C-alpha positions as CSV (number, residue, x, y, z in Angstrom):
1,X,5.4,-3.6,-39.8
2,X,3.3,-1.2,-37.8
3,X,4.5,2.3,-38.0
4,X,5.6,4.4,-34.8
5,X,2.5,6.6,-35.2
6,X,0.1,3.6,-35.3
7,X,1.9,2.2,-31.9
8,X,1.6,5.8,-29.9
9,X,-2.4,5.6,-30.1
10,X,-2.7,2.1,-29.5
11,X,-4.9,2.0,-26.4
12,X,-3.3,1.5,-23.0
13,X,-3.1,-2.2,-22.1
14,X,-4.0,-3.4,-18.7
15,X,-1.6,-4.7,-16.4
16,X,-2.9,-8.3,-17.4
17,X,-2.4,-8.0,-20.9
18,X,1.1,-6.7,-20.6
19,X,2.2,-9.9,-19.2
20,X,4.0,-12.0,-21.6
21,X,2.1,-14.6,-22.9
22,X,4.6,-17.6,-22.3
23,X,4.4,-16.7,-18.8
24,X,0.7,-16.8,-18.4
25,X,0.7,-20.3,-20.3
26,X,3.4,-21.6,-17.8
27,X,1.1,-21.2,-15.0
28,X,2.6,-18.1,-13.3
29,X,-0.3,-15.9,-13.9
30,X,-1.4,-15.9,-10.4
31,X,2.0,-14.9,-9.0
32,X,2.7,-12.3,-12.0
33,X,-0.4,-10.6,-11.3
34,X,0.5,-9.5,-7.6
35,X,3.4,-7.6,-9.1
36,X,0.6,-5.3,-10.6
37,X,-0.5,-4.6,-7.1
38,X,1.2,-1.8,-5.1
39,X,3.9,-3.1,-3.0
40,X,4.8,-2.5,0.8
41,X,6.6,0.9,1.5
42,X,8.4,1.8,4.7
43,X,6.5,4.8,5.8
44,X,7.8,6.5,9.2
45,X,5.5,8.6,10.9
46,X,7.2,9.3,14.3
47,X,3.7,9.6,16.2
48,X,1.2,6.8,15.9
49,X,-2.2,8.0,16.0
50,X,-4.4,7.3,19.3
51,X,-5.9,3.6,19.3
52,X,-2.6,2.2,17.2
53,X,-0.7,-0.7,18.7
54,X,2.9,-0.5,18.4
55,X,5.0,-3.7,18.2
56,X,8.9,-3.6,18.8
57,X,10.6,-6.1,16.3
58,X,14.4,-6.6,16.5
59,X,15.8,-7.2,13.2
60,X,19.1,-9.1,11.7
61,X,19.4,-8.8,8.0
62,X,21.4,-9.8,4.9
63,X,19.9,-7.3,2.8
64,X,21.8,-4.1,1.2
65,X,21.0,-1.1,2.8
66,X,19.1,1.4,0.8
67,X,21.3,4.4,-0.5
68,X,18.7,6.7,1.7
69,X,16.9,6.4,4.6
70,X,16.7,3.5,7.3
71,X,15.6,1.0,4.9
72,X,16.8,-2.3,2.8
73,X,16.7,-3.3,-0.7
74,X,16.3,-6.7,-2.2
75,X,20.0,-6.9,-3.0
76,X,22.2,-9.0,-0.9
77,X,24.6,-7.2,1.3
78,X,28.0,-8.0,2.6
79,X,26.9,-9.7,5.9
80,X,24.6,-9.3,8.8
81,X,23.3,-5.9,9.5
82,X,21.0,-4.9,12.8
83,X,18.3,-2.7,13.5
84,X,15.1,-2.2,15.7
85,X,11.8,-1.3,14.4
86,X,8.6,-0.1,15.9
87,X,5.6,-0.8,13.5
88,X,2.3,0.4,14.3
89,X,-0.7,-1.3,13.8
90,X,-3.7,0.9,12.8
91,X,-6.7,1.4,14.9
92,X,-8.8,0.4,11.7
93,X,-6.9,-2.8,11.5
94,X,-9.2,-6.0,10.6
95,X,-7.8,-9.4,11.5
96,X,-5.6,-11.1,8.8
97,X,-5.7,-7.9,6.7
98,X,-2.5,-5.8,6.1
99,X,-3.2,-2.3,4.4
100,X,0.2,-0.8,3.2
101,X,1.2,2.6,2.3
102,X,2.3,2.9,-1.3
103,X,3.1,5.8,-3.7
104,X,4.4,7.7,-0.9
105,X,0.8,7.8,0.8
106,X,0.3,6.5,4.4
107,X,-2.9,6.9,6.3
108,X,-2.0,5.9,9.9
109,X,-5.6,5.3,10.6
110,X,-5.8,2.6,7.9
111,X,-2.0,1.6,7.0
112,X,0.7,0.0,8.8
113,X,3.4,2.3,9.2
114,X,6.8,2.6,11.0
115,X,7.1,4.6,14.2
116,X,10.7,4.3,13.6
117,X,13.9,2.3,12.4
118,X,17.0,2.4,14.1
119,X,20.2,0.9,12.8
120,X,22.4,-0.8,15.3
121,X,26.1,-0.7,15.2
122,X,26.8,-4.5,15.7
123,X,25.8,-7.9,16.9
124,X,26.4,-6.8,20.3
125,X,24.1,-3.9,20.3
126,X,21.4,-6.4,18.9
127,X,21.8,-8.4,21.6
128,X,21.7,-6.0,24.3
129,X,18.6,-4.4,23.1
130,X,17.1,-8.0,23.0
131,X,18.2,-8.7,26.7
132,X,16.7,-5.2,27.7
133,X,13.4,-5.9,26.1
134,X,13.3,-9.5,27.7
135,X,14.2,-8.0,31.2
136,X,11.3,-5.2,30.5
137,X,8.6,-7.3,29.4
138,X,9.5,-10.3,31.8
139,X,8.9,-13.0,29.0
140,X,12.2,-14.8,28.6
141,X,11.3,-16.0,24.9
142,X,12.2,-14.9,21.5
143,X,9.9,-15.4,18.5
144,X,12.1,-15.4,15.4
145,X,10.2,-15.0,12.3
146,X,11.9,-15.7,8.8
147,X,9.6,-14.7,5.6
148,X,9.3,-16.5,2.6
149,X,9.4,-15.7,-1.3
150,X,8.9,-12.5,-2.7
151,X,8.7,-10.3,0.3
152,X,10.3,-6.8,0.7
153,X,11.8,-5.6,3.8
154,X,8.6,-3.2,4.9
155,X,6.2,-6.1,3.9
156,X,8.1,-8.7,6.2
157,X,7.8,-6.2,9.2
158,X,4.4,-5.3,8.4
159,X,3.6,-9.2,8.4
160,X,5.3,-9.8,11.6
161,X,3.4,-6.9,13.3
162,X,-0.1,-8.3,12.2
163,X,0.7,-12.0,13.4
164,X,1.8,-10.7,16.5
165,X,-1.5,-8.4,17.1
166,X,-3.7,-10.7,15.7
167,X,-2.5,-14.0,17.1
168,X,-1.6,-12.6,20.4
169,X,1.9,-13.9,20.2
170,X,3.9,-13.4,23.4
171,X,7.6,-13.1,24.0
172,X,10.0,-10.7,22.0
173,X,9.7,-10.6,18.3
174,X,12.6,-10.8,16.0
175,X,13.1,-10.9,12.3
176,X,15.5,-12.6,10.1
177,X,15.1,-10.6,6.7
178,X,16.9,-12.7,3.9
179,X,17.6,-11.3,0.7
180,X,14.5,-11.5,-1.2
181,X,14.3,-9.7,-4.3
182,X,10.7,-8.9,-3.6
183,X,9.5,-9.6,-7.0
184,X,7.4,-12.4,-8.4
185,X,10.0,-13.3,-11.5
186,X,12.6,-13.7,-8.5
187,X,12.2,-17.3,-7.7
188,X,15.6,-18.4,-8.7
189,X,17.2,-15.3,-7.1
190,X,15.2,-16.2,-4.0
191,X,16.3,-19.9,-3.9
192,X,20.0,-18.9,-4.3
193,X,19.4,-16.3,-1.5
194,X,18.3,-18.9,0.9
195,X,21.3,-21.1,0.2
196,X,23.6,-18.1,0.6
197,X,22.0,-17.0,4.0
198,X,21.5,-20.1,5.9
199,X,25.0,-19.5,7.4
200,X,24.1,-16.2,8.5
201,X,20.8,-17.6,10.3
202,X,22.9,-20.1,12.0
203,X,24.9,-17.4,13.2
204,X,22.0,-15.4,14.4
205,X,20.5,-18.4,16.5
206,X,23.9,-18.9,18.2
207,X,23.9,-15.3,19.1
208,X,20.2,-15.5,20.4
209,X,21.2,-19.0,22.3
210,X,23.6,-16.4,24.3
211,X,20.9,-14.3,25.2
212,X,18.9,-14.0,28.4
213,X,16.0,-15.8,26.4
214,X,15.2,-19.1,28.0
215,X,13.3,-20.2,24.7
216,X,13.5,-19.6,20.9
217,X,10.5,-20.1,18.7
218,X,11.2,-20.3,14.9
219,X,8.2,-19.3,12.9
220,X,9.0,-19.5,9.0
221,X,6.7,-19.0,5.9
222,X,7.2,-20.4,2.6
223,X,11.0,-20.6,1.3
224,X,11.9,-19.3,4.5
225,X,11.1,-22.6,6.0
226,X,13.8,-24.3,3.9
227,X,16.2,-21.7,5.0
228,X,15.4,-23.0,8.9
229,X,15.5,-26.5,8.2
230,X,19.1,-25.9,6.7
231,X,20.0,-23.7,9.7
232,X,18.8,-26.5,12.1
233,X,20.7,-29.1,10.1
234,X,24.0,-27.1,10.1
235,X,23.8,-26.8,13.7
236,X,23.0,-30.3,14.3
237,X,26.1,-31.6,12.0
238,X,28.4,-29.3,14.0
239,X,27.0,-30.6,17.3
240,X,25.9,-27.3,18.6
241,X,23.5,-28.7,21.4
242,X,23.9,-25.5,23.4
243,X,21.9,-23.6,20.6
244,X,19.5,-26.3,19.5
245,X,18.7,-26.7,23.2
246,X,17.1,-23.3,23.3
247,X,15.0,-23.9,20.4
248,X,11.6,-24.5,22.1
249,X,9.6,-24.9,19.1
250,X,9.3,-24.5,15.2
251,X,6.2,-23.4,13.0
252,X,6.6,-24.0,9.3
253,X,3.7,-21.9,7.5
254,X,3.0,-23.2,3.8
255,X,6.7,-24.6,3.8
256,X,8.1,-24.7,0.2
257,X,10.2,-27.8,0.6
258,X,10.5,-31.0,-1.2
259,X,9.2,-33.7,0.9
260,X,12.2,-35.6,0.4
261,X,14.6,-32.8,0.9
262,X,12.5,-32.2,4.1
263,X,13.1,-36.0,5.4
264,X,16.9,-35.7,4.5
265,X,16.9,-32.6,6.5
266,X,15.4,-34.0,9.5
267,X,17.6,-37.2,9.3
268,X,20.6,-34.9,9.9
269,X,19.0,-33.4,12.9
270,X,19.7,-35.1,16.2
271,X,16.6,-33.8,18.2
272,X,13.6,-32.3,16.2
273,X,12.5,-29.2,18.2
274,X,9.0,-29.8,20.0
275,X,6.5,-28.8,19.2
276,X,7.0,-29.1,15.5
277,X,4.2,-27.7,13.6
278,X,3.3,-27.8,9.7
279,X,0.9,-25.5,8.2
280,X,-0.4,-27.4,5.1
281,X,-3.1,-26.9,2.2
282,X,-3.8,-28.9,-0.5
283,X,-5.4,-25.5,-2.0
284,X,-2.1,-23.6,-2.0
285,X,-1.8,-22.6,-5.7
286,X,1.6,-21.2,-5.2
287,X,3.0,-24.6,-4.0
288,X,1.3,-26.5,-6.7
289,X,2.9,-24.0,-9.1
290,X,6.4,-24.6,-7.4
291,X,5.7,-28.4,-7.5
292,X,5.3,-28.2,-11.2
293,X,8.6,-26.2,-11.6
294,X,10.6,-28.9,-9.7
295,X,8.8,-31.6,-11.3
296,X,7.4,-33.0,-8.2
297,X,4.1,-33.9,-7.2
298,X,3.7,-31.9,-4.2
299,X,5.7,-29.8,-1.5
300,X,5.6,-30.0,2.1
301,X,2.8,-27.3,2.8
302,X,0.6,-28.9,0.3
303,X,0.5,-32.5,1.6
304,X,-3.2,-33.8,1.7
305,X,-2.4,-35.2,5.0
306,X,0.6,-36.3,7.4
307,X,1.0,-39.7,5.8
308,X,4.4,-38.7,4.0
309,X,5.8,-37.6,7.3
310,X,4.0,-40.1,9.4
311,X,7.3,-41.6,10.9
312,X,8.3,-38.1,12.3
313,X,7.3,-36.5,15.5
314,X,5.4,-33.6,13.8
315,X,2.0,-31.8,13.9
316,X,0.4,-31.4,10.6
317,X,-2.5,-28.7,10.5
318,X,-4.5,-28.9,7.3
319,X,-6.1,-25.2,6.6
320,X,-7.7,-26.2,3.3
321,X,-11.3,-25.8,4.2
322,X,-10.2,-21.9,4.8
323,X,-8.9,-21.5,1.4
324,X,-10.9,-19.0,-1.0
325,X,-11.7,-19.7,-4.4
326,X,-9.7,-18.1,-7.1
327,X,-6.9,-17.2,-4.8
328,X,-3.4,-17.9,-4.4
329,X,-3.6,-19.1,-0.7
330,X,-0.6,-19.1,0.2
331,X,-0.6,-17.3,3.4
332,X,-4.0,-18.4,4.7
333,X,-3.1,-19.0,8.3
334,X,-2.2,-15.5,8.7
335,X,-4.8,-13.8,6.3
336,X,-7.9,-15.8,7.0
337,X,-10.0,-14.0,9.8
338,X,-11.8,-17.0,10.7
339,X,-8.3,-19.2,10.8
340,X,-6.7,-16.3,12.8
341,X,-9.3,-16.5,15.5
342,X,-8.7,-20.2,16.0
343,X,-5.0,-19.9,15.8
344,X,-4.9,-17.1,18.7
345,X,-5.5,-20.1,20.9
346,X,-2.8,-22.3,19.2
347,X,-0.9,-22.7,22.7
348,X,-4.4,-24.2,24.2
349,X,-4.6,-26.7,21.1
350,X,-1.0,-28.0,21.5
351,X,-1.4,-28.3,25.2
352,X,-4.6,-30.4,24.4
353,X,-2.8,-32.6,21.9
354,X,-0.1,-33.4,24.5
355,X,-2.6,-34.1,27.0
356,X,-4.6,-36.4,24.8
357,X,-7.5,-34.3,25.3
358,X,-8.8,-32.7,22.0
359,X,-12.0,-34.3,22.0
360,X,-13.1,-34.0,25.4
361,X,-12.2,-30.3,25.7
362,X,-13.8,-29.2,22.6
363,X,-11.1,-26.6,21.6
364,X,-10.3,-27.7,18.3
365,X,-13.0,-26.9,15.3
366,X,-12.1,-29.9,13.2
367,X,-10.7,-33.7,13.4
368,X,-7.5,-35.2,14.7
369,X,-6.1,-38.3,13.5
370,X,-2.6,-40.1,14.4
371,X,-0.5,-41.1,11.4
372,X,2.2,-43.2,13.3
373,X,4.2,-40.7,15.0
374,X,2.7,-37.6,13.4
375,X,-0.6,-35.8,14.5
376,X,-2.9,-35.0,11.7
377,X,-5.4,-32.0,12.5
378,X,-7.9,-31.0,9.8
379,X,-9.5,-27.8,10.8
380,X,-12.8,-26.9,9.7
381,X,-14.8,-23.5,10.2
382,X,-18.3,-25.4,10.4
383,X,-17.3,-27.2,13.3
384,X,-16.9,-23.9,15.4
């Protein structure tokens, strides 16, 4: 057995070397290595620098509050808590990229920061804030973002601000920040959290439907897509048509859902909101790992085409051509600069699809194929 002295003079191992060998062999290496990268921190700088773009986000969260400051942890809270955040997109921002503060250091020229995060006393104050924002900007649409696996509170807000800025998303932005552990080994914890938090998301959707908004658009990533489908399923089973009728579209980005489970969820929903868009890539390594863990061939977000959902009124957008070699490729629709520039005109594409003018308009850099009731779009950067 090695002595204590021998252990103390052993050269410091790299982050990769310290990872458990069994974890590496199990195929988790790509996700574990993300833990070696700095995580996002909520840096509050009240005065953004000139050239920064401030995005206001209304937040509902099931996370437990942090002991100090207007922040939230990866632990599950007692119920819904509400806040309003103003996130500054730095003037040196490049589309698709988020540079985050870490180790207590924030450079407002390069890093996403928070101008302020204000805790709200209750759901009524949350709804009033949304109504005021809708009245001020004159756009009667709420875009509700639901993050995915391994995301902390700050990272979720920064991603929404980046997407809103880069994709030019109209309407008032809102977030449902569920209790993700924010750790690459927290997959089971996060799966349990989305089951726990589906009632809270349903409650939030009911509140949003009672606001001044005419339309609610749901944008969910990864495991958050399962949460969205469960909330829609519950609303339909309860017969809450008043809430469902206000949902004017659903976008699932890299959804981490078993295809058979998704089909059962859809079967319970009386009317699938339209448009219903699924971003998929067969080069999504995170979803390939998820499929192996669950013993399935693929996940909804890694379908090679729309064939498995051909009987459903959905639009499947294949982004495989934008994936990078050697990368996890689990957030390509929001991180690839080339794809971001295309998706900034997504409303135009959807309108073209509805009008059956895809080929004649030349809007879409790729190919469009009909699979029964489903529309399959394969985006191709070389077609631009």
